N, CA, C and O atoms as a CHARMM CRD file, in Angstrom:
* protein
*
  312
    1    1 MET  N    135.87600 134.68600 171.44000 PROA 1      0.00000
    2    1 MET  CA   136.61300 133.63000 173.03700 PROA 1      0.00000
    3    1 MET  C    136.17200 132.47800 172.55500 PROA 1      0.00000
    4    1 MET  O    135.22700 132.28400 171.79000 PROA 1      0.00000
    5    2 ALA  N    137.03800 131.58800 173.13000 PROA 2      0.00000
    6    2 ALA  CA   137.23900 130.41800 173.18900 PROA 2      0.00000
    7    2 ALA  C    136.09800 130.30100 174.16900 PROA 2      0.00000
    8    2 ALA  O    135.74000 131.09700 175.03700 PROA 2      0.00000
    9    3 THR  N    135.42800 128.68800 173.70300 PROA 3      0.00000
   10    3 THR  CA   134.62800 127.96100 174.68800 PROA 3      0.00000
   11    3 THR  C    135.29700 126.64600 175.08600 PROA 3      0.00000
   12    3 THR  O    135.84600 126.08700 174.13600 PROA 3      0.00000
   13    4 ILE  N    135.38100 126.04100 176.21600 PROA 4      0.00000
   14    4 ILE  CA   135.87500 125.09900 176.68300 PROA 4      0.00000
   15    4 ILE  C    135.25000 124.31800 177.56700 PROA 4      0.00000
   16    4 ILE  O    134.69500 125.19500 178.22800 PROA 4      0.00000
   17    5 VAL  N    134.84300 123.02000 178.20400 PROA 5      0.00000
   18    5 VAL  CA   134.56100 122.40500 179.50000 PROA 5      0.00000
   19    5 VAL  C    135.35200 122.38200 180.40300 PROA 5      0.00000
   20    5 VAL  O    136.47200 121.87700 180.47200 PROA 5      0.00000
   21    6 CYS  N    134.55300 123.14000 181.36900 PROA 6      0.00000
   22    6 CYS  CA   135.61000 123.40200 182.59700 PROA 6      0.00000
   23    6 CYS  C    135.64000 122.47100 183.63400 PROA 6      0.00000
   24    6 CYS  O    134.61300 121.94100 184.05900 PROA 6      0.00000
   25    7 ALA  N    137.03900 122.18100 184.17700 PROA 7      0.00000
   26    7 ALA  CA   137.33600 121.38700 184.85800 PROA 7      0.00000
   27    7 ALA  C    136.58500 121.48500 186.44300 PROA 7      0.00000
   28    7 ALA  O    136.43400 120.46300 187.11200 PROA 7      0.00000
   29    8 ARG  N    136.17500 122.74500 186.90000 PROA 8      0.00000
   30    8 ARG  CA   135.77900 122.79200 187.93600 PROA 8      0.00000
   31    8 ARG  C    134.71600 122.61900 187.90300 PROA 8      0.00000
   32    8 ARG  O    134.33000 121.90300 188.82700 PROA 8      0.00000
   33    9 CYS  N    133.78200 123.02600 187.07200 PROA 9      0.00000
   34    9 CYS  CA   132.39800 122.92000 187.27700 PROA 9      0.00000
   35    9 CYS  C    131.48300 122.27600 186.19000 PROA 9      0.00000
   36    9 CYS  O    130.25500 122.34200 186.14100 PROA 9      0.00000
   37   10 GLY  N    132.55700 121.46500 185.09200 PROA 10     0.00000
   38   10 GLY  CA   132.05400 120.91000 184.13400 PROA 10     0.00000
   39   10 GLY  C    130.92400 121.08300 183.11400 PROA 10     0.00000
   40   10 GLY  O    130.24200 120.19900 182.59600 PROA 10     0.00000
   41   11 LYS  N    130.85200 122.82400 182.88000 PROA 11     0.00000
   42   11 LYS  CA   130.05100 123.22200 181.83100 PROA 11     0.00000
   43   11 LYS  C    130.94600 124.04400 180.96200 PROA 11     0.00000
   44   11 LYS  O    131.94500 124.70800 181.23800 PROA 11     0.00000
   45   12 SER  N    130.15500 123.76400 179.54400 PROA 12     0.00000
   46   12 SER  CA   130.98100 124.58700 178.52300 PROA 12     0.00000
   47   12 SER  C    130.62500 126.22600 178.65500 PROA 12     0.00000
   48   12 SER  O    129.60100 126.90200 178.56500 PROA 12     0.00000
   49   13 ALA  N    131.89300 126.45500 178.89000 PROA 13     0.00000
   50   13 ALA  CA   131.77300 128.29300 179.06500 PROA 13     0.00000
   51   13 ALA  C    133.25300 128.69900 178.75000 PROA 13     0.00000
   52   13 ALA  O    134.36000 128.15900 178.74000 PROA 13     0.00000
   53   14 GLU  N    132.71200 129.90700 178.50100 PROA 14     0.00000
   54   14 GLU  CA   133.99800 130.75500 177.95400 PROA 14     0.00000
   55   14 GLU  C    135.24500 130.78000 178.76500 PROA 14     0.00000
   56   14 GLU  O    135.21400 131.06100 179.96300 PROA 14     0.00000
   57   15 ALA  N    136.47900 130.45400 178.05000 PROA 15     0.00000
   58   15 ALA  CA   137.54900 130.37900 178.40000 PROA 15     0.00000
   59   15 ALA  C    138.12200 131.71700 178.84900 PROA 15     0.00000
   60   15 ALA  O    137.40800 132.63600 178.44700 PROA 15     0.00000
   61   16 LEU  N    139.23200 132.15100 179.58700 PROA 16     0.00000
   62   16 LEU  CA   140.07700 132.87400 180.09200 PROA 16     0.00000
   63   16 LEU  C    140.65900 133.72200 178.85100 PROA 16     0.00000
   64   16 LEU  O    141.15800 133.12200 177.89900 PROA 16     0.00000
   65   17 ASP  N    140.60400 134.80100 178.87300 PROA 17     0.00000
   66   17 ASP  CA   141.14700 135.63700 177.38500 PROA 17     0.00000
   67   17 ASP  C    142.86300 135.29000 177.46700 PROA 17     0.00000
   68   17 ASP  O    143.48000 135.13600 176.41300 PROA 17     0.00000
   69   18 ASN  N    143.47700 135.19700 178.63500 PROA 18     0.00000
   70   18 ASN  CA   144.81300 134.94000 178.68400 PROA 18     0.00000
   71   18 ASN  C    145.30400 134.29700 179.69500 PROA 18     0.00000
   72   18 ASN  O    144.50400 134.35000 180.62900 PROA 18     0.00000
   73   19 PRO  N    146.45600 133.58200 180.01100 PROA 19     0.00000
   74   19 PRO  CA   146.69000 132.86100 181.04700 PROA 19     0.00000
   75   19 PRO  C    146.83900 133.97000 182.23900 PROA 19     0.00000
   76   19 PRO  O    147.43500 135.04700 182.20300 PROA 19     0.00000
   77   20 PRO  N    146.18900 133.43300 183.18600 PROA 20     0.00000
   78   20 PRO  CA   146.37400 134.37800 184.40300 PROA 20     0.00000
   79   20 PRO  C    147.71700 134.05300 185.03500 PROA 20     0.00000
   80   20 PRO  O    147.65700 134.22000 186.25300 PROA 20     0.00000
   81   21 MET  N    148.69000 133.72000 184.69200 PROA 21     0.00000
   82   21 MET  CA   150.17100 133.48300 185.32200 PROA 21     0.00000
   83   21 MET  C    150.95900 132.95500 184.14700 PROA 21     0.00000
   84   21 MET  O    150.57200 132.63700 183.02200 PROA 21     0.00000
   85   22 GLY  N    152.22100 132.94000 184.71500 PROA 22     0.00000
   86   22 GLY  CA   153.04300 132.29200 183.53700 PROA 22     0.00000
   87   22 GLY  C    153.26300 130.92900 183.62600 PROA 22     0.00000
   88   22 GLY  O    152.77800 130.21500 184.50300 PROA 22     0.00000
   89   23 GLY  N    154.06300 130.51800 182.63600 PROA 23     0.00000
   90   23 GLY  CA   154.09100 128.77200 182.94000 PROA 23     0.00000
   91   23 GLY  C    153.31700 128.00700 182.48200 PROA 23     0.00000
   92   23 GLY  O    152.31300 128.41700 181.89900 PROA 23     0.00000
   93   24 GLN  N    153.59900 126.63100 182.63600 PROA 24     0.00000
   94   24 GLN  CA   152.56100 125.64200 182.42900 PROA 24     0.00000
   95   24 GLN  C    151.32100 125.79400 183.05500 PROA 24     0.00000
   96   24 GLN  O    150.29300 125.48100 182.45500 PROA 24     0.00000
   97   25 LEU  N    151.29600 126.27900 184.29300 PROA 25     0.00000
   98   25 LEU  CA   150.47600 126.15700 185.31800 PROA 25     0.00000
   99   25 LEU  C    149.16400 127.26500 184.53600 PROA 25     0.00000
  100   25 LEU  O    147.94600 127.14300 184.40800 PROA 25     0.00000
  101   26 GLY  N    150.24100 128.42300 184.10300 PROA 26     0.00000
  102   26 GLY  CA   149.15700 129.70300 183.82800 PROA 26     0.00000
  103   26 GLY  C    148.13000 129.09400 182.39800 PROA 26     0.00000
  104   26 GLY  O    146.92300 129.30500 182.52200 PROA 26     0.00000
  105   27 ALA  N    148.58600 128.38400 181.12200 PROA 27     0.00000
  106   27 ALA  CA   148.52300 127.79100 179.91900 PROA 27     0.00000
  107   27 ALA  C    147.39300 126.76500 180.77600 PROA 27     0.00000
  108   27 ALA  O    146.23700 127.17400 180.67900 PROA 27     0.00000
  109   28 THR  N    147.50300 125.94700 181.30600 PROA 28     0.00000
  110   28 THR  CA   146.55800 125.11400 181.79600 PROA 28     0.00000
  111   28 THR  C    145.49200 125.32800 182.27900 PROA 28     0.00000
  112   28 THR  O    144.44200 124.73300 182.04000 PROA 28     0.00000
  113   29 ILE  N    145.72700 126.45000 183.21200 PROA 29     0.00000
  114   29 ILE  CA   144.55900 127.04000 183.33600 PROA 29     0.00000
  115   29 ILE  C    143.61000 127.47100 182.65500 PROA 29     0.00000
  116   29 ILE  O    142.45100 127.12400 182.87900 PROA 29     0.00000
  117   30 GLN  N    143.98000 128.38800 181.61000 PROA 30     0.00000
  118   30 GLN  CA   143.09800 128.79400 180.53300 PROA 30     0.00000
  119   30 GLN  C    142.86100 127.62000 179.36100 PROA 30     0.00000
  120   30 GLN  O    141.96700 127.77800 178.53000 PROA 30     0.00000
  121   31 GLU  N    143.56100 126.65100 179.35000 PROA 31     0.00000
  122   31 GLU  CA   142.65800 125.63500 178.94600 PROA 31     0.00000
  123   31 GLU  C    141.55100 124.87700 179.12900 PROA 31     0.00000
  124   31 GLU  O    140.72900 124.45900 178.31500 PROA 31     0.00000
  125   32 ARG  N    141.66200 124.71700 180.66700 PROA 32     0.00000
  126   32 ARG  CA   140.81200 123.81100 181.50000 PROA 32     0.00000
  127   32 ARG  C    139.94100 124.64900 182.60700 PROA 32     0.00000
  128   32 ARG  O    139.30600 123.95100 183.39900 PROA 32     0.00000
  129   33 VAL  N    139.87100 125.66400 182.70700 PROA 33     0.00000
  130   33 VAL  CA   139.37600 126.57800 183.71900 PROA 33     0.00000
  131   33 VAL  C    138.05500 127.42300 183.00500 PROA 33     0.00000
  132   33 VAL  O    138.33100 127.55500 181.81300 PROA 33     0.00000
  133   34 CYS  N    137.08800 127.87000 183.22900 PROA 34     0.00000
  134   34 CYS  CA   136.21800 129.23900 182.43400 PROA 34     0.00000
  135   34 CYS  C    136.58200 130.51600 183.45300 PROA 34     0.00000
  136   34 CYS  O    137.11000 130.41800 184.56100 PROA 34     0.00000
  137   35 ALA  N    136.24300 131.48800 182.91600 PROA 35     0.00000
  138   35 ALA  CA   136.35100 132.77900 183.28200 PROA 35     0.00000
  139   35 ALA  C    135.63700 132.43200 184.66300 PROA 35     0.00000
  140   35 ALA  O    136.33800 132.26000 185.65900 PROA 35     0.00000
  141   36 ASN  N    134.34000 132.33200 184.73000 PROA 36     0.00000
  142   36 ASN  CA   133.44000 132.56200 185.98000 PROA 36     0.00000
  143   36 ASN  C    134.34600 131.54900 187.24700 PROA 36     0.00000
  144   36 ASN  O    134.74600 132.06600 188.28900 PROA 36     0.00000
  145   37 CYS  N    134.52900 130.26300 186.96300 PROA 37     0.00000
  146   37 CYS  CA   135.32000 129.74400 188.25300 PROA 37     0.00000
  147   37 CYS  C    136.41200 130.58300 188.58700 PROA 37     0.00000
  148   37 CYS  O    136.46900 131.06100 189.72000 PROA 37     0.00000
  149   38 TYR  N    137.51700 130.88300 187.52000 PROA 38     0.00000
  150   38 TYR  CA   138.70600 131.64100 188.22700 PROA 38     0.00000
  151   38 TYR  C    138.51300 132.74000 188.71000 PROA 38     0.00000
  152   38 TYR  O    139.35600 133.17400 189.49500 PROA 38     0.00000
  153   39 ALA  N    137.46000 133.44900 188.42300 PROA 39     0.00000
  154   39 ALA  CA   136.75500 134.70200 189.08700 PROA 39     0.00000
  155   39 ALA  C    136.70800 134.36400 190.61000 PROA 39     0.00000
  156   39 ALA  O    137.25500 135.07500 191.45200 PROA 39     0.00000
  157   40 GLU  N    135.84600 132.95200 190.97000 PROA 40     0.00000
  158   40 GLU  CA   135.49100 132.88400 191.96700 PROA 40     0.00000
  159   40 GLU  C    136.90700 132.16800 193.01800 PROA 40     0.00000
  160   40 GLU  O    136.91800 132.19500 194.24900 PROA 40     0.00000
  161   41 TRP  N    137.91900 131.61400 192.19700 PROA 41     0.00000
  162   41 TRP  CA   139.13700 131.49300 192.82900 PROA 41     0.00000
  163   41 TRP  C    139.36100 132.46100 193.42600 PROA 41     0.00000
  164   41 TRP  O    139.35500 132.41000 194.65600 PROA 41     0.00000
  165   42 LEU  N    139.63400 133.66700 192.74700 PROA 42     0.00000
  166   42 LEU  CA   140.48100 134.69800 193.00900 PROA 42     0.00000
  167   42 LEU  C    139.86000 135.28000 194.40900 PROA 42     0.00000
  168   42 LEU  O    140.52500 135.46300 195.42900 PROA 42     0.00000
  169   43 SER  N    138.35800 135.55600 194.25200 PROA 43     0.00000
  170   43 SER  CA   137.92900 135.80400 195.94800 PROA 43     0.00000
  171   43 SER  C    138.07200 134.23200 196.68900 PROA 43     0.00000
  172   43 SER  O    138.43100 134.36500 197.85900 PROA 43     0.00000
  173   44 GLN  N    137.96800 133.45100 196.47400 PROA 44     0.00000
  174   44 GLN  CA   138.23400 132.46500 197.59000 PROA 44     0.00000
  175   44 GLN  C    139.83700 132.88600 197.90300 PROA 44     0.00000
  176   44 GLN  O    140.10600 133.27000 199.04100 PROA 44     0.00000
  177   45 GLN  N    140.83800 132.81600 196.94100 PROA 45     0.00000
  178   45 GLN  CA   142.36800 133.08900 197.22800 PROA 45     0.00000
  179   45 GLN  C    142.56000 134.25800 198.34800 PROA 45     0.00000
  180   45 GLN  O    143.24200 134.15100 199.36800 PROA 45     0.00000
  181   46 ASN  N    141.96300 135.16400 198.02000 PROA 46     0.00000
  182   46 ASN  CA   141.86000 136.63000 199.02900 PROA 46     0.00000
  183   46 ASN  C    141.49500 136.04200 200.51400 PROA 46     0.00000
  184   46 ASN  O    142.12900 136.41900 201.49900 PROA 46     0.00000
  185   47 LEU  N    140.58200 135.23000 200.59200 PROA 47     0.00000
  186   47 LEU  CA   140.01700 134.86100 202.08700 PROA 47     0.00000
  187   47 LEU  C    141.02100 133.57300 202.69800 PROA 47     0.00000
  188   47 LEU  O    141.12400 133.46300 203.92000 PROA 47     0.00000
  189   48 LEU  N    141.58900 132.82300 201.98500 PROA 48     0.00000
  190   48 LEU  CA   142.36800 131.93600 202.32100 PROA 48     0.00000
  191   48 LEU  C    143.90500 132.69500 202.66900 PROA 48     0.00000
  192   48 LEU  O    144.65100 132.20600 203.51800 PROA 48     0.00000
  193   49 ILE  N    144.23100 133.81900 201.97800 PROA 49     0.00000
  194   49 ILE  CA   145.36000 134.34900 202.08400 PROA 49     0.00000
  195   49 ILE  C    145.31200 135.10600 203.60600 PROA 49     0.00000
  196   49 ILE  O    146.24100 134.98600 204.40500 PROA 49     0.00000
  197   50 ASN  N    144.25400 135.79700 203.84900 PROA 50     0.00000
  198   50 ASN  CA   144.39100 136.52500 205.24900 PROA 50     0.00000
  199   50 ASN  C    143.88100 135.80700 206.15200 PROA 50     0.00000
  200   50 ASN  O    143.95900 136.17000 207.32600 PROA 50     0.00000
  201   51 HSD  N    143.18500 134.51400 205.76000 PROA 51     0.00000
  202   51 HSD  CA   142.55800 133.63300 207.07400 PROA 51     0.00000
  203   51 HSD  C    144.13600 133.00300 207.49100 PROA 51     0.00000
  204   51 HSD  O    144.46000 132.96400 208.67800 PROA 51     0.00000
  205   52 TYR  N    144.99000 132.56400 206.50500 PROA 52     0.00000
  206   52 TYR  CA   145.93400 131.59700 207.19700 PROA 52     0.00000
  207   52 TYR  C    147.28600 132.38800 207.15000 PROA 52     0.00000
  208   52 TYR  O    148.36900 131.80300 207.15700 PROA 52     0.00000
  209   53 ALA  N    147.13800 134.01400 207.09200 PROA 53     0.00000
  210   53 ALA  CA   148.39900 134.90300 207.13800 PROA 53     0.00000
  211   53 ALA  C    149.10100 134.68400 206.31900 PROA 53     0.00000
  212   53 ALA  O    150.13200 135.34700 206.43100 PROA 53     0.00000
  213   54 LEU  N    149.06900 133.59600 204.89500 PROA 54     0.00000
  214   54 LEU  CA   149.85000 133.49000 204.07800 PROA 54     0.00000
  215   54 LEU  C    150.83100 134.98900 203.77900 PROA 54     0.00000
  216   54 LEU  O    150.38900 136.12300 203.96800 PROA 54     0.00000
  217   55 ASN  N    152.14200 134.69500 203.30900 PROA 55     0.00000
  218   55 ASN  CA   153.07700 135.41300 203.33200 PROA 55     0.00000
  219   55 ASN  C    153.51500 135.11800 201.77400 PROA 55     0.00000
  220   55 ASN  O    154.18600 134.11000 201.54900 PROA 55     0.00000
  221   56 MET  N    153.07800 136.13800 200.52100 PROA 56     0.00000
  222   56 MET  CA   153.41000 135.63400 199.11700 PROA 56     0.00000
  223   56 MET  C    154.82800 136.17100 198.85300 PROA 56     0.00000
  224   56 MET  O    155.09000 136.14700 197.65000 PROA 56     0.00000
  225   57 SER  N    155.75700 136.61900 199.58100 PROA 57     0.00000
  226   57 SER  CA   156.99500 136.76900 199.51100 PROA 57     0.00000
  227   57 SER  C    157.87500 135.29000 200.07900 PROA 57     0.00000
  228   57 SER  O    159.10100 135.18200 200.09900 PROA 57     0.00000
  229   58 ASP  N    157.06100 134.43000 200.43300 PROA 58     0.00000
  230   58 ASP  CA   157.52000 133.04200 201.34700 PROA 58     0.00000
  231   58 ASP  C    157.00200 131.97100 199.99700 PROA 58     0.00000
  232   58 ASP  O    155.88200 131.85000 199.50100 PROA 58     0.00000
  233   59 SER  N    158.18200 131.34400 199.68500 PROA 59     0.00000
  234   59 SER  CA   158.34200 130.25200 198.90700 PROA 59     0.00000
  235   59 SER  C    157.12000 129.15100 199.33600 PROA 59     0.00000
  236   59 SER  O    156.25700 128.79400 198.53400 PROA 59     0.00000
  237   60 ASP  N    157.16300 128.88100 200.13900 PROA 60     0.00000
  238   60 ASP  CA   156.61300 127.97800 200.92600 PROA 60     0.00000
  239   60 ASP  C    155.07100 128.06000 200.93500 PROA 60     0.00000
  240   60 ASP  O    154.30200 127.13200 200.68200 PROA 60     0.00000
  241   61 ASP  N    154.80300 129.11300 201.21300 PROA 61     0.00000
  242   61 ASP  CA   153.05900 129.82600 201.50100 PROA 61     0.00000
  243   61 ASP  C    152.74000 129.62600 199.80900 PROA 61     0.00000
  244   61 ASP  O    151.83900 128.94700 199.31600 PROA 61     0.00000
  245   62 ARG  N    153.80900 130.46600 199.07300 PROA 62     0.00000
  246   62 ARG  CA   153.08900 130.77900 197.33300 PROA 62     0.00000
  247   62 ARG  C    152.79400 128.95900 196.93900 PROA 62     0.00000
  248   62 ARG  O    151.91100 128.63900 196.14300 PROA 62     0.00000
  249   63 LYS  N    153.75200 127.84300 197.69300 PROA 63     0.00000
  250   63 LYS  CA   153.47400 126.62100 197.25100 PROA 63     0.00000
  251   63 LYS  C    151.99900 126.07400 197.76700 PROA 63     0.00000
  252   63 LYS  O    151.29800 125.40200 197.01000 PROA 63     0.00000
  253   64 LYS  N    151.64300 126.35900 198.90500 PROA 64     0.00000
  254   64 LYS  CA   150.67700 125.62200 199.71200 PROA 64     0.00000
  255   64 LYS  C    149.61100 126.29800 198.91900 PROA 64     0.00000
  256   64 LYS  O    148.75600 125.50600 198.52300 PROA 64     0.00000
  257   65 LEU  N    149.39700 127.70700 198.53200 PROA 65     0.00000
  258   65 LEU  CA   148.30100 128.18300 197.69300 PROA 65     0.00000
  259   65 LEU  C    148.11100 127.85100 196.49600 PROA 65     0.00000
  260   65 LEU  O    146.98300 127.86000 196.00300 PROA 65     0.00000
  261   66 ILE  N    149.41700 127.42900 195.68900 PROA 66     0.00000
  262   66 ILE  CA   149.40100 127.00200 194.32000 PROA 66     0.00000
  263   66 ILE  C    148.40500 125.26600 194.55300 PROA 66     0.00000
  264   66 ILE  O    147.53300 124.82800 193.80100 PROA 66     0.00000
  265   67 GLU  N    148.84400 124.75000 195.58300 PROA 67     0.00000
  266   67 GLU  CA   148.19600 123.20800 194.99300 PROA 67     0.00000
  267   67 GLU  C    146.78400 123.44000 195.96800 PROA 67     0.00000
  268   67 GLU  O    145.78500 122.74600 195.78000 PROA 67     0.00000
  269   68 VAL  N    146.82700 124.31800 196.84300 PROA 68     0.00000
  270   68 VAL  CA   145.18500 124.64100 197.15400 PROA 68     0.00000
  271   68 VAL  C    144.12500 124.83400 195.70100 PROA 68     0.00000
  272   68 VAL  O    143.03500 124.33000 195.43000 PROA 68     0.00000
  273   69 MET  N    145.02600 125.81600 194.94300 PROA 69     0.00000
  274   69 MET  CA   144.35400 126.49200 194.05000 PROA 69     0.00000
  275   69 MET  C    144.20000 124.91200 192.90100 PROA 69     0.00000
  276   69 MET  O    143.17500 124.56200 192.31600 PROA 69     0.00000
  277   70 LYS  N    144.96800 124.51900 192.88400 PROA 70     0.00000
  278   70 LYS  CA   144.94900 123.29700 191.89500 PROA 70     0.00000
  279   70 LYS  C    143.77300 122.45400 192.15100 PROA 70     0.00000
  280   70 LYS  O    143.15000 121.81100 191.30700 PROA 70     0.00000
  281   71 GLU  N    143.52000 122.53600 193.52900 PROA 71     0.00000
  282   71 GLU  CA   142.56700 121.32500 194.09800 PROA 71     0.00000
  283   71 GLU  C    141.19400 122.29400 193.91900 PROA 71     0.00000
  284   71 GLU  O    140.34200 121.51100 193.50000 PROA 71     0.00000
  285   72 TYR  N    140.71700 123.33700 194.01500 PROA 72     0.00000
  286   72 TYR  CA   139.90800 124.27500 194.09400 PROA 72     0.00000
  287   72 TYR  C    139.40500 124.03400 192.74300 PROA 72     0.00000
  288   72 TYR  O    138.45300 123.27700 192.55400 PROA 72     0.00000
  289   73 LEU  N    140.06100 124.70400 191.70600 PROA 73     0.00000
  290   73 LEU  CA   140.01400 124.34500 190.65200 PROA 73     0.00000
  291   73 LEU  C    140.14000 123.06900 189.18500 PROA 73     0.00000
  292   73 LEU  O    140.41800 122.97400 187.99000 PROA 73     0.00000
  293   74 GLY  N    139.72500 122.34100 190.32100 PROA 74     0.00000
  294   74 GLY  CA   139.69300 120.62000 189.51200 PROA 74     0.00000
  295   74 GLY  C    140.77800 120.26800 188.49700 PROA 74     0.00000
  296   74 GLY  O    140.64400 119.83000 187.35500 PROA 74     0.00000
  297   75 LEU  N    142.09800 120.62000 189.31400 PROA 75     0.00000
  298   75 LEU  CA   143.30900 120.33000 187.98600 PROA 75     0.00000
  299   75 LEU  C    144.32100 119.47900 189.29100 PROA 75     0.00000
  300   75 LEU  O    145.52700 119.72500 189.28100 PROA 75     0.00000
  301   76 VAL  N    143.92200 118.77400 190.06700 PROA 76     0.00000
  302   76 VAL  CA   144.39700 117.94800 190.52200 PROA 76     0.00000
  303   76 VAL  C    144.05900 116.84800 190.25700 PROA 76     0.00000
  304   76 VAL  O    142.92000 116.51000 190.57900 PROA 76     0.00000
  305   77 LYS  N    145.23300 115.58700 189.34600 PROA 77     0.00000
  306   77 LYS  CA   144.71300 114.14400 189.18100 PROA 77     0.00000
  307   77 LYS  C    144.42400 113.46500 190.44200 PROA 77     0.00000
  308   77 LYS  O    145.04000 113.70300 191.48000 PROA 77     0.00000
  309   78 VAL  N    143.54700 112.67800 190.34400 PROA 78     0.00000
  310   78 VAL  CA   143.13100 111.50700 191.68000 PROA 78     0.00000
  311   78 VAL  C    143.49600 110.25300 191.22400 PROA 78     0.00000
  312   78 VAL  O    143.32300 109.26300 191.93600 PROA 78     0.00000
């Protein structure tokens, strides 16, 4: 398994085995986010979906969740 410096926690850690989603975003997450931080995001994602009653079949809600995910994982350029 590859070791990376995580964009979120800044530590050298294990990378994800596979991209968590398709496309460039999935590849970026695999290259820049450690497995532990991504697992934390999955828990946080469920809380956000439930709290804000996001509908994942709605493209606007999916876009909102992806933007929050990028910020949470440290993938947003400042």
